[in-house]
Backbone as a ProteinNet text record, in pm:
[ID]
protein_1_A
[PRIMARY]
MSPSLAYANTLFFRSAYNVQVIMDDNEPEERLLNRFRRDVMRAGVIQVCKRRKFFENKQDDKKRKSREAAKRNRRRHDNIIVSENPLKQDS
[TERTIARY]
3624.6	3549.7	3573.1	3481.6	3484.7	3576.2	3650.1	3730.3	3647.1	3527	3431.2	3391.3	3384.3	3353.3	3474.7	3591.7	3711.4	3728.2	3692.5	3708.7	3580.4	3486	3349	3361	3451.6	3467.7	3527.4	3636.8	3704.3	3623.9	3534.5	3450.5	3358.4	3304.5	3182.7	3243.4	3353	3409.8	3489.7	3541.5	3627.9	3753.1	3794.3	3941.4	3988.4	4085.3	4157.8	4083.4	3944.4	3888.5	3875.5	3943.2	3950.3	4039.8	3978.2	4038.7	4027.2	4150.6	4150.6	4252.5	4189.1	4277.4	4258.4	4394	4398.7	4426.2	4363.3	4362.8	4481.4	4571.2	4692.9	4631.8	4727	4695.5	4682.4	4573.9	4549.5	4530.8	4483.2	4463	4318.6	4311.4	4170.5	4080.4	3963.4	3883	3860.4	3891.8	3893.6	4010.4	4121	4242.4	4223.8	4171.9	4128.1	4053.2	3931.7	3845.5	3900.3	4009.6	4072.2	4154.8	4237.1	4312.1	4232.7	4103	4018.7	3968.3	3929.5	3885.7	4001.9	4117.9	4224.9	4249.1	4260.1	4265.4	4162.3	4035.3	3937.1	3942.2	3992.3	4012.3	4125	4236.9	4343.9	4307.9	4229.5	4181.3	4077.5	4023.7	3940.3	3801.5	3745.3	3617.6	3514.9	3535.4	3423.8	3413	3512.3	3512.9	3440.2	3461.5	3405	3244.1	3214.5	3078.8	3004.6	3066.1	2998.8	2976.4	3082.7	3092	2982.8	2974.4	2873.5	2727.4	2699.8	2572.1	2470.7	2537.9	2435.4	2500.9	2424.2	2469.6	2576.5	2667	2761.5	2791.2	2735.2	2750.3	2891.2	2910.1	3034.4	3121.5	3052.7	3113.6	3177	3093.6	3129	3246.1	3245.8	3338.2	3467.6	3479.4	3588.1	3642.4	3565	3608.5	3665	3603.5	3663	3796.6	3808.4	3929	4043.2	4006.7	4133.6	4156.7	4071.3	4099.2	4186.2	4138.2	4229.8	4374.1	4376.8	4512.8	4599.8	4538.9	4600.8	4651.9	4569.1	4608.9	4721.2	4719	4827.1	4965.6	4949.7	5080.1	5132.2	5037.7	5090.4	5163.2	5101	5193.9	5315.2	5321	5440.4	5540.9	5496.3	5585.2	5641.5	5553.5	5589.8	5693.9	5668	5776.3	5908.3	5904.5	6028.9	6111.8	6034.4	6103.6	6160.5	6090.1	6127.3	6265.6	6257.9	6369.7	6500.9	6462.1	6592.7	6652.7	6569.9	6615	6574.3	6654.2	6605.2	6636.7	6566.5	6584.4	6729.7	6798.7	6934.1	6915.2	6967.1	6967.7	7069.7	7025.7	7133.6	7193.3	7343.5	7403	7436.6
-10824.4	-10916.1	-10845.8	-10842.4	-10771	-10876.5	-10797.4	-10887.6	-10986.4	-10951.1	-11038.1	-11167.9	-11161.4	-11281.4	-11345.4	-11299.6	-11375.3	-11500	-11502.5	-11608.1	-11680.3	-11670.3	-11727.4	-11878.8	-11937.5	-12074.2	-12116	-12072.8	-12112.6	-12117.7	-12015.6	-12018	-12114.3	-12137.7	-12233.2	-12381.8	-12403.3	-12549.5	-12578.9	-12465.7	-12487.3	-12583.6	-12562.4	-12645.6	-12584.4	-12681.8	-12612	-12638.4	-12613.4	-12632.9	-12505.2	-12403.2	-12278.5	-12284.1	-12322.6	-12351.3	-12215	-12161.2	-12044.6	-12059.2	-12003.3	-12013.6	-11858.8	-11844.4	-11701.1	-11705.3	-11624.9	-11638.4	-11553.5	-11619.3	-11564.2	-11469.3	-11402.6	-11309.2	-11400.5	-11382.6	-11445	-11607.1	-11653.3	-11795.3	-11822.7	-11935.9	-11973.9	-12018.9	-12014.8	-12061.2	-12200	-12276.5	-12432.5	-12464.6	-12403.4	-12432.6	-12392.9	-12277	-12224.5	-12307.2	-12364.7	-12450.2	-12585.3	-12641.4	-12765.2	-12754.2	-12634.2	-12605.5	-12604.1	-12532.3	-12535.3	-12690.9	-12749.5	-12882.5	-12973.6	-12966.5	-13036.7	-13002.9	-12877.1	-12827.5	-12870.2	-12881.9	-12916.5	-13061	-13154.1	-13289.1	-13301.4	-13242	-13252.5	-13216	-13106.1	-13072	-13168.3	-13255.6	-13351.5	-13304.2	-13210	-13144.2	-13249.6	-13309	-13385.6	-13514.1	-13571.9	-13689.3	-13669.9	-13555.8	-13523.6	-13480.2	-13427	-13400.4	-13542.9	-13630	-13741.9	-13827.2	-13825.1	-13891.2	-13826.5	-13700.7	-13648.7	-13635.8	-13713.5	-13709.4	-13778	-13882	-13956.5	-13960.4	-13979.4	-13982.6	-14111.2	-14089.2	-14187.6	-14198.7	-14331	-14342.2	-14355.2	-14374.7	-14387.1	-14498.1	-14616.6	-14734.8	-14722.2	-14676	-14658.1	-14545.9	-14437.3	-14360.1	-14412.9	-14487.4	-14558.9	-14655.2	-14719.3	-14816.6	-14744.3	-14633.5	-14543.3	-14486.2	-14424.1	-14382.2	-14480.2	-14593.4	-14704	-14741	-14747.3	-14794.2	-14674.2	-14544.2	-14449.6	-14446.3	-14460.4	-14478.6	-14585	-14704.7	-14825.4	-14788.3	-14704.4	-14666.7	-14584.2	-14496.5	-14400.4	-14470.2	-14546.4	-14633.2	-14701.9	-14782	-14851.7	-14792.9	-14653.8	-14563.2	-14544.8	-14491.8	-14477.3	-14582.5	-14689.4	-14810.8	-14843	-14838.5	-14864	-14752.8	-14622.4	-14526.5	-14538.9	-14587.3	-14610.3	-14725.7	-14839.1	-14953.4	-14905.5	-14848.1	-14791.1	-14710.8	-14612.9	-14527.9	-14588.4	-14691.5	-14761.2	-14864.8	-14924	-15023.2	-14988.5	-14889.7	-14877.7	-14981.9	-14986.7	-15097.4	-15080.5	-15195.4	-15176.2	-15208.5	-15104.5	-15146.9	-15201.1	-15303.6	-15384.4	-15295.1	-15314.1	-15242.4	-15332.3
-8132.4	-8034.5	-7902.8	-7812.6	-7669	-7600.9	-7503.8	-7394.9	-7324.4	-7284.1	-7224.1	-7291.6	-7414.8	-7489.1	-7520	-7518	-7555.5	-7471	-7345.8	-7255.9	-7221.6	-7298.2	-7272.7	-7272.5	-7376.8	-7377	-7267.2	-7215.1	-7115.2	-6990.7	-6955.5	-6833	-6838.8	-6976.4	-6981.4	-6945.9	-7020	-7007.5	-6890.8	-6847.3	-6716.4	-6762.5	-6882.6	-6912.3	-7039	-7092.2	-7205.5	-7339.5	-7349.6	-7479	-7552.8	-7546.4	-7603.3	-7735	-7845	-7963.9	-8034.1	-8083.3	-8145.3	-8288.5	-8382.3	-8518.2	-8567.7	-8589.8	-8661.8	-8803.4	-8882.8	-9025.3	-9077	-9155.4	-9226.1	-9336.6	-9391.4	-9511.8	-9620.1	-9711.9	-9833.2	-9817.3	-9701.9	-9666.7	-9722.2	-9786.3	-9818.3	-9705.4	-9733.5	-9608.5	-9586.7	-9698.3	-9656.1	-9580.6	-9603.2	-9526.7	-9381.3	-9361.4	-9231.3	-9157.9	-9221.9	-9164.3	-9134.2	-9216.7	-9189.8	-9038.7	-9052.9	-8947.7	-8812.8	-8819.4	-8710.9	-8660.8	-8758.4	-8727.5	-8671.6	-8717.8	-8662.4	-8511.8	-8494.1	-8348.4	-8259.8	-8307.3	-8227.3	-8198.7	-8289.8	-8269.6	-8173.4	-8179	-8087.1	-7952.2	-7931.5	-7789.8	-7744.4	-7808.5	-7759.3	-7723.2	-7793.2	-7766.4	-7819.9	-7916.4	-7991.3	-7892.7	-7844.6	-7765.2	-7639.2	-7590.2	-7445.3	-7472.6	-7589.4	-7622	-7645.3	-7708.8	-7728.7	-7578	-7519.7	-7378.1	-7284.4	-7292.5	-7200.3	-7262.9	-7378.2	-7429.2	-7340.8	-7274.1	-7170	-7026.5	-6926	-6806	-6768.5	-6704.2	-6669.1	-6533.4	-6480.1	-6340.3	-6293.2	-6180.9	-6104.5	-6147.5	-6172.4	-6196.2	-6359.5	-6439.5	-6568.1	-6590.9	-6495.1	-6500	-6464.5	-6369.9	-6319	-6415.4	-6489.5	-6601.9	-6703.8	-6756.8	-6860.4	-6814.3	-6698.4	-6668.6	-6642.8	-6615.6	-6607.4	-6744.8	-6850.4	-6985.2	-7041.8	-7000.9	-7077.9	-7001.9	-6885.9	-6824.3	-6874.4	-6885.1	-6954.8	-7102.7	-7183.9	-7309.1	-7299.2	-7205.4	-7206.6	-7161.1	-7055.8	-7015.3	-7109.1	-7201.4	-7315.2	-7419	-7453.8	-7550.7	-7488.4	-7376.5	-7307.1	-7303.6	-7271.4	-7259.8	-7407	-7511.6	-7648.5	-7692.9	-7653.3	-7694.3	-7637.8	-7492.8	-7435	-7503.7	-7536.1	-7585	-7725.5	-7799.8	-7942.5	-7919.9	-7830.8	-7810.3	-7769.9	-7670.3	-7628	-7725.5	-7801.5	-7899.8	-8032.6	-8099.1	-8233.9	-8329.5	-8447.2	-8541	-8600.9	-8620.6	-8681.1	-8825.8	-8907.5	-9048.4	-9119.5	-9206.6	-9273.4	-9386.6	-9383	-9491.1	-9595.8
[MASK]
+++++++++++++++++++++++++++++++++++++++++++++++++++++++++++++++++++++++++++++++++++++++++++

C-alpha cells in the first residue's frame, strides 16, 4: 500500500475512524473479518454513518449531545458506586 493511501481514511473522516486489522500467520479469514467488524463497532463508525444519513438541525444536535452526556455520566456514576461498595459475599 502506498504511503499516501495509508492515511486516506484519517483525512476523509478527520477523526479516529482509521480501523486497521493486521492478519496473523495462518489466521482464518472469518476470524480476521470478525476482528475487523468488532473494531469498527468499537470505533463507532456505524453509529456515525446512521446518524449522518439525514440532516440534523441544531436543536436535535443539542438534544442528542445532552442524551449522550447523560448516558456517559450515568455509566461513570454506576462504576464509581460499584467500585466503592463491592458486594459482600456470604461465607
